[in-house]
C-alpha positions as a Markdown table, in Angstrom:
| # | Residue | x | y | z |
|---|---|---|---|---|
| 1 | Met | 85.4 | -58.6 | 59.7 |
| 2 | Ser | 82.9 | -55.4 | 59.8 |
| 3 | Ser | 81.2 | -54.3 | 57.0 |
| 4 | Ala | 83.1 | -51.2 | 56.7 |
| 5 | Lys | 86.3 | -53.2 | 56.3 |
| 6 | Ser | 84.7 | -55.4 | 53.7 |
| 7 | Phe | 83.9 | -52.4 | 51.5 |
| 8 | Ala | 87.1 | -50.9 | 51.8 |
| 9 | Ser | 88.9 | -54.1 | 50.8 |
| 10 | Leu | 86.2 | -54.3 | 47.8 |
| 11 | Ala | 87.3 | -50.9 | 46.9 |
| 12 | Asp | 91.1 | -51.6 | 47.2 |
| 13 | Ile | 90.7 | -54.7 | 44.8 |
| 14 | Asn | 88.8 | -52.6 | 42.4 |
| 15 | Gly | 91.5 | -50.2 | 42.4 |
| 16 | Met | 94.2 | -52.9 | 41.7 |
| 17 | Ile | 92.2 | -54.4 | 39.1 |
| 18 | Ser | 91.9 | -51.0 | 37.4 |
| 19 | Glu | 95.6 | -50.1 | 37.6 |
| 20 | Val | 96.6 | -53.6 | 36.4 |
| 21 | Gln | 94.3 | -53.0 | 33.2 |
| 22 | Arg | 95.8 | -49.6 | 32.8 |
| 23 | Thr | 99.1 | -51.4 | 32.9 |
| 24 | Val | 98.6 | -53.9 | 30.4 |
| 25 | Val | 97.1 | -51.4 | 27.9 |
| 26 | Arg | 100.3 | -49.2 | 28.4 |
| 27 | His | 102.4 | -52.5 | 27.3 |
| 28 | Gln | 100.5 | -53.0 | 24.5 |
| 29 | Ile | 100.8 | -49.7 | 23.1 |
| 30 | Ser | 104.5 | -49.7 | 23.6 |
| 31 | Ala | 104.5 | -53.1 | 21.9 |
| 32 | Lys | 102.7 | -51.8 | 18.9 |
| 33 | Trp | 104.8 | -49.1 | 18.3 |
| 34 | Ser | 108.1 | -51.1 | 19.2 |
| 35 | Thr | 107.0 | -53.5 | 16.2 |
| 36 | Val | 106.5 | -50.5 | 14.1 |
| 37 | Asp | 109.9 | -49.0 | 14.8 |
| 38 | Phe | 111.4 | -52.5 | 14.2 |
| 39 | Ala | 109.9 | -52.8 | 10.9 |
| 40 | Leu | 110.7 | -49.6 | 9.7 |
| 41 | Lys | 114.4 | -49.8 | 10.8 |
| 42 | Gly | 114.5 | -53.2 | 8.8 |
| 43 | Ser | 113.2 | -51.4 | 5.7 |
| 44 | Pro | 116.0 | -50.5 | 3.3 |
| 45 | Arg | 116.8 | -46.9 | 3.2 |
| 46 | Val | 115.7 | -45.0 | -0.1 |
| 47 | Asp | 115.9 | -41.2 | -0.6 |
| 48 | Gln | 112.6 | -40.7 | -1.3 |
| 49 | Ile | 110.6 | -37.6 | -2.4 |
| 50 | Arg | 108.8 | -35.7 | 0.2 |
| 51 | Ile | 106.3 | -33.1 | 0.0 |
| 52 | Cys | 105.6 | -30.6 | 2.5 |
| 53 | Pro | 102.0 | -30.9 | 4.2 |
| 54 | Leu | 101.7 | -27.4 | 4.4 |
| 55 | Cys | 103.3 | -25.2 | 1.4 |
| 56 | Ser | 103.6 | -28.4 | -0.7 |
| 57 | Tyr | 107.3 | -27.9 | -1.4 |
| 58 | Lys | 108.5 | -31.3 | -3.2 |
| 59 | Gly | 112.0 | -32.3 | -2.9 |
| 60 | Ala | 114.4 | -35.3 | -1.7 |
| 61 | Asp | 114.8 | -36.3 | 2.2 |
| 62 | Met | 118.3 | -34.9 | 2.0 |
| 63 | Tyr | 116.8 | -31.0 | 1.7 |
| 64 | Phe | 114.7 | -31.4 | 4.7 |
| 65 | Gly | 116.1 | -30.8 | 8.2 |
| 66 | Gln | 115.4 | -33.8 | 10.4 |
| 67 | Val | 114.8 | -33.8 | 14.4 |
| 68 | Arg | 114.5 | -36.7 | 16.5 |
| 69 | Ser | 112.8 | -37.3 | 19.8 |
| 70 | His | 111.2 | -40.3 | 21.7 |
| 71 | Cys | 107.4 | -40.6 | 22.7 |
| 72 | Ile | 106.8 | -40.6 | 26.6 |
| 73 | Phe | 103.4 | -42.4 | 26.0 |
| 74 | Gly | 105.0 | -45.6 | 24.6 |
| 75 | Gly | 105.2 | -44.3 | 21.0 |
| 76 | Gly | 108.5 | -45.1 | 20.4 |
| 77 | Asp | 111.0 | -43.6 | 18.3 |
| 78 | Leu | 109.7 | -39.9 | 16.7 |
| 79 | Leu | 111.5 | -38.7 | 13.4 |
| 80 | Arg | 110.2 | -35.3 | 12.1 |
| 81 | Tyr | 111.2 | -33.2 | 9.1 |
| 82 | Val | 111.6 | -29.5 | 8.8 |
| 83 | Cys | 110.5 | -28.0 | 5.5 |
| 84 | Pro | 113.5 | -25.7 | 4.2 |
| 85 | Val | 110.8 | -23.2 | 2.4 |
| 86 | Cys | 108.1 | -22.6 | 5.2 |
| 87 | Glu | 110.0 | -24.1 | 7.9 |
| 88 | Val | 107.3 | -25.9 | 9.3 |
| 89 | Thr | 108.1 | -29.1 | 11.5 |
| 90 | Phe | 106.1 | -32.1 | 10.6 |
| 91 | Gly | 105.9 | -35.8 | 11.5 |
| 92 | Pro | 106.5 | -38.5 | 12.2 |
| 93 | Asp | 105.7 | -40.5 | 9.3 |
| 94 | Lys | 104.3 | -43.4 | 11.2 |
| 95 | Met | 101.5 | -41.0 | 12.4 |
| 96 | Phe | 101.0 | -39.4 | 9.3 |
| 97 | Asp | 100.5 | -42.7 | 7.7 |
| 98 | Leu | 97.4 | -43.7 | 9.9 |
| 99 | Thr | 94.2 | -43.6 | 8.3 |
| 100 | Thr | 91.4 | -41.0 | 10.3 |
| 101 | Ser | 89.7 | -44.2 | 12.1 |
| 102 | Gln | 93.2 | -45.8 | 12.9 |
| 103 | Leu | 94.4 | -42.3 | 14.3 |
| 104 | Thr | 91.1 | -42.2 | 16.5 |
| 105 | Glu | 91.9 | -45.6 | 17.9 |
| 106 | Asp | 95.2 | -44.5 | 19.0 |
| 107 | Tyr | 94.0 | -41.3 | 21.0 |
| 108 | Glu | 91.3 | -43.7 | 22.3 |
| 109 | Trp | 93.8 | -46.2 | 23.6 |
| 110 | His | 95.7 | -43.3 | 24.8 |
| 111 | Tyr | 93.0 | -41.4 | 27.1 |
| 112 | Lys | 92.5 | -44.8 | 28.8 |
| 113 | Val | 95.7 | -44.8 | 30.8 |
| 114 | Tyr | 97.0 | -41.4 | 30.5 |
| 115 | Asp | 95.6 | -38.2 | 32.0 |
| 116 | Glu | 96.3 | -34.8 | 30.6 |
| 117 | Gly | 97.4 | -32.1 | 33.0 |
| 118 | Asp | 94.8 | -29.4 | 34.2 |
| 119 | Ser | 94.6 | -26.7 | 31.4 |
| 120 | Ser | 91.8 | -24.8 | 32.9 |
| 121 | Glu | 93.9 | -21.6 | 33.4 |
| 122 | Gln | 95.4 | -21.5 | 29.9 |
| 123 | Glu | 91.9 | -22.3 | 28.3 |
| 124 | Leu | 90.4 | -19.3 | 30.2 |
| 125 | Arg | 92.9 | -17.0 | 29.5 |
| 126 | Thr | 92.6 | -18.1 | 25.6 |
| 127 | Phe | 88.7 | -17.2 | 25.9 |
| 128 | Phe | 89.1 | -13.9 | 27.6 |
| 129 | Ala | 91.7 | -13.3 | 24.4 |
| 130 | Leu | 88.6 | -13.1 | 22.3 |
| 131 | Asn | 87.3 | -9.9 | 24.1 |
| 132 | Pro | 84.0 | -11.6 | 24.5 |
| 133 | Asp | 80.6 | -10.4 | 24.8 |
| 134 | Lys | 78.1 | -11.6 | 27.4 |
| 135 | Asn | 75.6 | -11.7 | 24.7 |
| 136 | Gly | 78.1 | -14.0 | 22.4 |
| 137 | Val | 77.9 | -17.6 | 21.8 |
| 138 | Tyr | 81.4 | -19.5 | 22.2 |
| 139 | Leu | 83.0 | -22.7 | 21.2 |
| 140 | Asn | 85.9 | -24.5 | 23.2 |
| 141 | Tyr | 87.2 | -26.5 | 20.0 |
| 142 | Gly | 88.9 | -29.9 | 21.2 |
| 143 | Ala | 87.9 | -29.3 | 25.0 |
| 144 | Gly | 88.7 | -32.9 | 26.3 |
| 145 | Arg | 88.3 | -33.7 | 29.9 |
| 146 | Trp | 91.4 | -32.1 | 31.5 |
| 147 | Ser | 89.9 | -28.9 | 32.4 |
| 148 | Asn | 86.7 | -27.3 | 33.7 |
| 149 | Ser | 86.9 | -24.0 | 32.2 |
| 150 | Val | 83.6 | -24.6 | 30.3 |
| 151 | Gln | 81.8 | -25.2 | 33.5 |
| 152 | Gln | 83.3 | -22.1 | 35.2 |
| 153 | Leu | 82.7 | -19.8 | 32.4 |
| 154 | Arg | 79.2 | -21.0 | 32.0 |
| 155 | Ala | 78.8 | -20.7 | 35.8 |
| 156 | Gln | 79.7 | -17.0 | 35.3 |
| 157 | Gly | 77.1 | -16.5 | 32.8 |
| 158 | Trp | 78.9 | -16.8 | 29.6 |
| 159 | Asn | 77.3 | -19.0 | 26.8 |
| 160 | Val | 80.1 | -21.6 | 25.7 |
| 161 | Tyr | 79.7 | -24.9 | 24.5 |
| 162 | Ala | 82.5 | -27.5 | 24.1 |
| 163 | Tyr | 83.7 | -29.7 | 21.1 |
| 164 | Glu | 85.4 | -33.2 | 21.7 |
| 165 | Pro | 85.2 | -36.0 | 19.2 |
| 166 | His | 87.0 | -38.4 | 21.0 |
| 167 | Gly | 84.6 | -40.6 | 23.2 |
| 168 | Thr | 87.2 | -41.4 | 25.8 |
| 169 | Ala | 88.3 | -37.8 | 26.5 |
| 170 | Ser | 84.7 | -36.6 | 26.9 |
| 171 | Glu | 82.7 | -39.9 | 28.4 |
| 172 | Ser | 82.7 | -38.2 | 31.9 |
| 173 | Val | 80.7 | -35.4 | 30.9 |
| 174 | Ser | 77.0 | -35.5 | 30.0 |
| 175 | Asp | 75.9 | -32.0 | 30.1 |
| 176 | Asp | 73.9 | -30.7 | 27.1 |
| 177 | Trp | 76.8 | -28.1 | 26.2 |
| 178 | Leu | 79.2 | -31.0 | 25.3 |
| 179 | Ile | 79.2 | -31.5 | 21.6 |
| 180 | Arg | 80.5 | -34.9 | 20.6 |
| 181 | Ser | 79.7 | -34.9 | 17.0 |
| 182 | Pro | 80.4 | -32.6 | 13.9 |
| 183 | Asp | 76.9 | -33.1 | 12.8 |
| 184 | Gln | 75.8 | -31.2 | 15.8 |
| 185 | Leu | 77.9 | -28.2 | 14.5 |
| 186 | His | 76.5 | -28.1 | 11.0 |
| 187 | Phe | 73.7 | -25.5 | 12.1 |
| 188 | Met | 75.6 | -23.6 | 14.7 |
| 189 | Arg | 77.2 | -20.5 | 14.7 |
| 190 | Phe | 79.7 | -18.9 | 17.3 |
| 191 | Asp | 80.9 | -15.4 | 17.8 |
| 192 | Gly | 84.3 | -16.8 | 18.9 |
| 193 | Ile | 85.8 | -20.2 | 18.8 |
| 194 | Phe | 88.9 | -20.9 | 21.0 |
| 195 | Ser | 91.4 | -23.8 | 21.6 |
| 196 | Asn | 94.3 | -24.9 | 23.7 |
| 197 | Asn | 96.9 | -27.3 | 22.7 |
| 198 | Val | 94.6 | -28.2 | 19.7 |
| 199 | Leu | 96.3 | -27.3 | 16.6 |
| 200 | Glu | 99.2 | -29.1 | 16.9 |
| 201 | His | 97.4 | -32.3 | 16.7 |
| 202 | Leu | 95.5 | -31.8 | 13.5 |
| 203 | Arg | 96.1 | -34.0 | 10.6 |
| 204 | Tyr | 95.0 | -31.3 | 8.3 |
| 205 | Pro | 95.2 | -28.1 | 10.2 |
| 206 | Val | 94.5 | -25.5 | 7.2 |
| 207 | Gln | 91.2 | -27.5 | 6.5 |
| 208 | Glu | 90.4 | -27.4 | 10.1 |
| 209 | Leu | 90.8 | -23.8 | 10.4 |
| 210 | Gln | 88.9 | -23.2 | 7.5 |
| 211 | Tyr | 86.2 | -25.4 | 8.8 |
| 212 | Met | 86.0 | -23.3 | 12.3 |
| 213 | Glu | 86.0 | -20.0 | 10.3 |
| 214 | Gly | 82.9 | -21.3 | 8.5 |
| 215 | Met | 81.1 | -21.5 | 11.9 |
| 216 | Leu | 81.6 | -18.0 | 12.9 |
| 217 | Arg | 79.2 | -15.2 | 12.7 |
| 218 | Glu | 80.2 | -11.9 | 10.8 |
| 219 | Gly | 82.9 | -10.3 | 12.8 |
| 220 | Gly | 83.8 | -13.3 | 14.9 |
| 221 | Leu | 87.3 | -14.1 | 16.2 |
| 222 | Met | 89.2 | -17.2 | 16.9 |
| 223 | Ala | 92.0 | -17.5 | 19.8 |
| 224 | His | 94.3 | -20.6 | 19.6 |
| 225 | Ala | 96.8 | -21.2 | 22.1 |
| 226 | Thr | 99.7 | -23.8 | 21.5 |
| 227 | Pro | 103.5 | -23.8 | 22.5 |
| 228 | Cys | 104.0 | -25.7 | 19.2 |
| 229 | Phe | 104.1 | -22.3 | 17.4 |
| 230 | Glu | 107.6 | -23.0 | 18.5 |
| 231 | Tyr | 109.6 | -26.3 | 18.7 |
| 232 | Leu | 108.5 | -27.4 | 22.2 |
| 233 | Tyr | 106.9 | -30.5 | 24.0 |
| 234 | Glu | 108.2 | -32.8 | 21.0 |
| 235 | Tyr | 107.9 | -35.9 | 23.3 |
| 236 | Thr | 104.7 | -37.2 | 22.1 |
| 237 | Arg | 103.8 | -38.7 | 18.9 |
| 238 | Phe | 100.4 | -36.8 | 18.9 |
| 239 | His | 101.9 | -33.5 | 18.3 |
| 240 | Leu | 102.1 | -33.6 | 14.3 |
| 241 | Tyr | 103.0 | -30.1 | 13.8 |
| 242 | Phe | 105.4 | -27.4 | 15.0 |
| 243 | Phe | 104.4 | -23.9 | 13.5 |
| 244 | Thr | 108.1 | -22.8 | 13.3 |
| 245 | Gly | 109.9 | -19.9 | 11.5 |
| 246 | Lys | 107.5 | -18.6 | 8.7 |
| 247 | Ser | 105.2 | -21.4 | 8.8 |
| 248 | Lys | 103.0 | -19.9 | 11.3 |
| 249 | Tyr | 102.1 | -17.0 | 8.9 |
| 250 | Leu | 101.6 | -19.2 | 6.1 |
| 251 | Leu | 99.2 | -21.6 | 8.2 |
| 252 | Met | 96.9 | -18.4 | 8.8 |
| 253 | Gln | 97.5 | -17.1 | 5.1 |
| 254 | Lys | 96.3 | -20.4 | 3.6 |
| 255 | Ala | 93.1 | -20.5 | 6.1 |
| 256 | Ser | 92.4 | -17.0 | 4.8 |
| 257 | Leu | 92.9 | -15.6 | 8.3 |
| 258 | Gln | 94.6 | -12.8 | 9.7 |
| 259 | Met | 96.4 | -12.4 | 13.0 |
| 260 | Ile | 95.2 | -9.4 | 15.0 |
| 261 | Asn | 97.1 | -10.1 | 18.4 |
| 262 | Glu | 99.5 | -12.3 | 20.1 |
| 263 | Val | 100.7 | -13.2 | 23.5 |
| 264 | Asn | 104.0 | -15.0 | 24.0 |
| 265 | Asp | 104.8 | -15.8 | 27.6 |
| 266 | Gly | 107.1 | -18.8 | 26.9 |
| 267 | Asp | 105.0 | -21.8 | 27.2 |
| 268 | Tyr | 101.8 | -20.0 | 26.7 |
| 269 | Ile | 101.6 | -18.6 | 23.0 |
| 270 | Cys | 98.2 | -17.5 | 21.8 |
| 271 | Arg | 97.4 | -16.0 | 18.4 |
| 272 | Val | 93.8 | -14.2 | 17.9 |
| 273 | Met | 92.6 | -14.3 | 14.1 |
| 274 | Lys | 89.9 | -13.1 | 12.2 |
| 275 | Ser | 88.6 | -13.7 | 8.7 |
| 276 | Leu | 90.3 | -11.8 | 6.0 |
């Protein structure tokens, strides 16, 4: 057997092992959430008091709307609630019940076996919604590994950084413009912050927006794009919020932000905000 054939065979074997490992992890994820769903179904039904995580309305479950779906990433059944006051859609409870470290662990397992689609085009569009200046400094918040928008922008001369706290989502990038820890952001200030498909993932979106606003220089803007300003893409457990109805305005109000522009092209919905 030639050495060329030997190397090809070795590569094939390594690829098979990698795919086997990915399949095992997928089964582990599904087994975990199937067990959680089974336990929840076995619990006696009680009409518990629920508090809206956005507007703090408090009432029995019967006063909240309900929407059901199923996670295509092995996360099992998804039951979300709709607040009768601010109209935000939130849940499922099983994700809200996770601690910060448990939620991070769930993301890490997810990123080991699932790849997001390339979002470069949407991220570039969101960046330019800031009406940026070549002398400014900008941050892609929650950048992940599923685009090369920051690389493209930096190649064009824009001073753009990327922040991605989840290690598995950023492990393939080693450049000094990638920020992996909030500690690195502590003393940094930006003329604009942008994100794509991030707000719906945040456990505490108001506090996170306030945190971002605190990193803006005077007159700085934020642009956040997500289809979850409407009830879209409900098929993943990682989408904790859908800012439907009045809630999209309440979110900004509670974060002391004001919307100055909006683009809504179906799946692409972007809101540009400034400090009040």
